[in-house]
C-alpha positions as CSV (number, residue, x, y, z in Angstrom):
1,M,-101.3,39.2,52.3
2,D,-99.2,40.8,55.0
3,P,-100.6,44.4,55.6
4,I,-97.1,45.6,56.5
5,A,-95.2,46.6,53.4
6,F,-91.9,47.2,55.2
7,T,-90.3,48.5,58.4
8,I,-88.2,51.6,58.7
9,F,-86.5,52.8,61.9
10,G,-88.6,50.3,63.8
11,M,-91.9,51.7,62.4
12,D,-94.2,49.5,60.3
13,V,-95.3,51.0,57.0
14,R,-98.6,49.4,55.9
15,W,-99.6,48.7,52.3
16,Y,-102.8,50.8,52.9
17,G,-100.7,53.9,53.5
18,V,-98.4,53.1,50.5
19,L,-101.4,52.7,48.2
20,I,-103.1,55.9,49.4
21,S,-99.8,57.8,49.0
22,T,-99.3,56.4,45.5
23,G,-102.8,57.5,44.5
24,I,-102.2,61.0,45.9
25,M,-98.9,61.4,44.2
26,L,-100.2,60.2,40.8
27,G,-103.2,62.4,41.2
28,M,-101.1,65.4,41.9
29,I,-98.9,64.8,38.9
30,L,-102.0,64.3,36.6
31,A,-103.7,67.4,38.0
32,L,-100.7,69.6,37.4
33,R,-100.3,68.4,33.9
34,E,-104.0,69.1,33.3
35,A,-103.6,72.6,34.8
36,R,-100.8,73.3,32.3
37,R,-103.0,72.1,29.4
38,V,-105.9,74.4,30.2
39,G,-103.8,77.4,31.3
40,I,-104.2,77.3,35.1
41,N,-101.3,78.5,37.1
42,E,-99.5,75.3,38.3
43,D,-97.9,76.9,41.3
44,K,-101.3,78.1,42.6
45,L,-102.8,74.7,42.0
46,L,-99.9,73.0,43.8
47,D,-100.5,75.4,46.8
48,L,-104.2,74.3,46.8
49,L,-103.3,70.6,46.6
50,L,-100.8,70.9,49.5
51,I,-103.7,72.3,51.6
52,A,-106.5,70.2,50.3
53,I,-104.8,66.8,50.6
54,P,-104.2,66.8,54.4
55,C,-107.6,68.4,54.9
56,S,-109.2,65.6,52.8
57,I,-107.6,63.0,55.0
58,I,-108.9,64.8,58.1
59,G,-112.3,64.9,56.5
60,A,-112.2,61.3,55.5
61,R,-111.3,60.2,59.0
62,T,-113.8,62.6,60.7
63,Y,-116.6,61.3,58.5
64,Y,-115.7,57.7,59.3
65,V,-115.5,58.3,63.0
66,I,-118.8,60.2,63.1
67,F,-120.7,57.5,61.4
68,N,-119.0,54.8,63.5
69,W,-119.3,56.7,66.8
70,E,-120.1,53.8,69.0
71,M,-116.8,52.2,68.0
72,Y,-114.7,55.2,68.8
73,K,-116.4,57.2,71.5
74,G,-114.2,57.8,74.5
75,N,-111.1,56.7,72.7
76,I,-109.3,59.7,71.3
77,Y,-106.2,57.7,70.2
78,E,-108.3,55.4,68.1
79,M,-110.2,58.3,66.6
80,I,-107.0,59.6,65.0
81,N,-105.3,56.3,64.3
82,I,-105.6,55.9,60.6
83,R,-102.8,53.3,60.2
84,G,-105.3,50.4,60.4
85,G,-107.7,51.9,57.9
86,G,-110.9,53.7,58.4
87,L,-111.1,56.5,55.8
88,A,-114.4,57.5,54.1
89,I,-114.1,58.8,50.6
90,H,-117.2,60.9,50.9
91,G,-115.7,62.8,53.8
92,A,-112.5,63.4,51.8
93,I,-114.5,64.7,48.8
94,I,-116.6,67.1,51.0
95,A,-113.5,68.4,52.7
96,S,-111.5,68.9,49.6
97,V,-114.3,70.7,47.7
98,L,-114.9,73.1,50.6
99,V,-111.2,73.8,50.8
100,A,-111.0,74.3,47.1
101,Y,-114.0,76.7,47.1
102,I,-112.5,78.9,49.9
103,F,-109.0,78.8,48.3
104,C,-110.4,79.8,44.9
105,R,-112.4,82.7,46.4
106,V,-109.3,84.0,48.2
107,K,-106.8,83.5,45.3
108,G,-109.2,84.5,42.5
109,L,-109.2,81.2,40.7
110,D,-112.0,79.7,38.7
111,F,-113.6,77.2,41.1
112,L,-115.4,75.2,38.4
113,K,-112.3,74.9,36.2
114,I,-110.3,73.7,39.3
115,L,-112.9,71.0,39.9
116,D,-112.7,69.8,36.3
117,V,-108.9,69.7,36.4
118,T,-108.9,67.6,39.6
119,A,-111.8,65.2,38.9
120,P,-109.8,62.6,37.0
121,S,-107.1,62.7,39.7
122,L,-109.7,62.1,42.4
123,I,-111.1,59.0,40.7
124,L,-107.7,57.6,39.8
125,G,-106.7,57.9,43.5
126,Q,-109.9,56.2,44.6
127,A,-109.3,53.3,42.1
128,I,-105.8,52.8,43.5
129,G,-106.8,53.3,47.2
130,R,-109.5,50.6,47.1
131,W,-106.8,48.0,47.0
132,G,-105.8,49.0,50.5
133,N,-109.2,47.6,51.6
134,F,-108.3,44.3,50.1
135,I,-105.0,44.1,52.0
136,N,-106.7,45.2,55.2
137,Q,-109.4,42.6,54.6
138,E,-112.2,45.2,54.9
139,A,-115.0,46.7,52.8
140,Y,-115.8,43.3,51.3
141,G,-119.3,42.0,50.4
142,R,-121.7,39.3,51.4
143,P,-121.1,35.6,50.8
144,T,-121.2,34.4,47.2
145,D,-120.4,31.3,45.2
146,L,-119.1,33.3,42.2
147,P,-115.8,32.1,40.8
148,W,-114.1,35.4,41.5
149,A,-115.0,35.5,45.2
150,I,-112.3,36.1,47.7
151,N,-111.9,34.2,51.0
152,V,-112.2,36.2,54.2
153,D,-112.1,34.3,57.5
154,G,-113.0,31.1,55.7
155,V,-116.0,32.5,53.8
156,N,-116.1,33.3,50.1
157,V,-117.4,36.8,49.7
158,H,-117.9,39.4,47.0
159,P,-114.7,41.4,46.3
160,T,-116.5,44.7,46.4
161,F,-113.2,46.6,46.6
162,L,-112.4,45.1,43.1
163,Y,-115.8,46.0,41.7
164,E,-115.3,49.6,42.7
165,S,-111.7,49.8,41.6
166,I,-112.7,48.6,38.1
167,W,-115.6,51.0,38.0
168,N,-113.3,53.8,39.1
169,F,-110.6,53.0,36.5
170,C,-113.2,52.9,33.8
171,L,-114.6,56.3,34.9
172,F,-111.1,57.7,35.0
173,L,-110.6,56.7,31.3
174,F,-114.0,58.2,30.4
175,L,-113.2,61.5,32.2
176,M,-109.8,61.7,30.5
177,W,-111.6,61.5,27.1
178,F,-114.5,63.7,28.1
179,R,-112.4,66.6,29.6
180,K,-111.7,67.7,26.0
181,N,-115.4,67.5,25.1
182,K,-117.1,69.1,28.1
183,K,-120.0,71.4,27.5
184,Y,-119.4,73.9,30.4
185,D,-117.0,74.5,33.2
186,G,-117.7,72.1,36.0
187,N,-119.1,69.4,33.6
188,V,-116.2,67.0,34.2
189,F,-116.6,67.1,38.0
190,I,-120.4,66.8,37.8
191,Y,-120.1,63.7,35.6
192,Y,-117.5,62.3,38.0
193,A,-119.9,62.8,40.9
194,I,-122.9,61.3,39.1
195,I,-121.2,58.3,37.5
196,Y,-119.2,57.4,40.6
197,S,-122.3,57.6,42.7
198,V,-124.2,55.2,40.4
199,G,-121.6,52.6,40.7
200,R,-121.1,53.1,44.5
201,F,-124.9,52.8,45.1
202,F,-125.0,49.3,43.6
203,I,-121.7,48.1,44.9
204,E,-122.5,49.3,48.4
205,G,-125.6,47.2,48.3
206,L,-123.4,44.1,48.3
207,R,-121.4,45.1,51.4
208,I,-122.1,44.0,54.9
209,D,-119.9,46.3,57.0
210,S,-121.3,49.8,56.5
211,L,-123.8,52.0,58.4
212,M,-127.5,51.5,57.7
213,I,-130.2,54.2,57.5
214,G,-133.5,52.4,57.2
215,P,-133.3,49.9,54.3
216,L,-130.3,51.6,52.7
217,R,-126.7,52.1,53.7
218,M,-125.4,55.5,54.4
219,A,-123.2,55.6,51.3
220,Q,-126.2,54.6,49.2
221,V,-128.2,57.5,50.6
222,I,-125.4,59.9,49.9
223,S,-125.0,58.5,46.4
224,L,-128.7,59.0,45.6
225,V,-128.5,62.6,46.9
226,T,-125.4,63.2,44.8
227,I,-126.9,61.8,41.7
228,G,-130.1,63.9,42.1
229,V,-128.2,67.1,42.9
230,G,-125.7,66.4,40.1
231,I,-128.4,65.9,37.5
232,L,-130.2,69.1,38.6
233,I,-127.0,71.2,38.4
234,H,-126.1,69.7,35.0
235,F,-129.5,70.8,33.5
236,I,-129.2,74.2,35.1
237,F,-125.8,74.7,33.6
238,I,-127.0,73.4,30.2
239,N,-130.0,75.8,30.2
240,K,-127.8,78.7,31.1
241,K,-125.5,77.9,28.2
242,K,-128.4,77.7,25.8
243,N,-129.8,81.0,27.0
244,K,-126.5,82.7,26.3
245,I,-126.4,81.5,22.7
């Protein structure tokens, strides 16, 4: 598939950017609707999103460049050139959570409630954005003879982008149901972090293009840490709620 969606005023617009933008826009609409449902000021949330979204893109690119330093060192233009791909979701999440924490402290918003409101939007955007990897012919897996393999450079490989997109869509549906049944503020986001990381850990094991740390890939290490920390925080919050009863 041609990675260029269309050309406007002589500039090529790539499908990768179209898909990322679509995920962002749908996520914003969903988050604002959810804010209205739970009584959070929509204007304040919109202000946060308008700050957090560009910061998350910067964080995603910074993370990717740092962990692929040998590829980018000495070439500032390529460091900031995101049109050809190269955004790491873990960097985006870290940056957006930090921005949200600071914004909530300054504006007097409930940080945990904000995390819960935005969690379904995050995973929806991730599910859509993964298709940009397919169009760019990146983030695929090792060779396989499975009937749903995709062909990359003449080799049939695991469509890991598809595996993660399906996992993310399923998680999105679960969070949309669970948000009305959460046990404490922050519960939706914690479940998002844990469940997404479980899927990412196993899917990442099929990939051949990501950074290794010993026997594991960087994303797998981060996923394990996220799962462990998420479970710990979950039980801390559950115990706090029991002690208040």
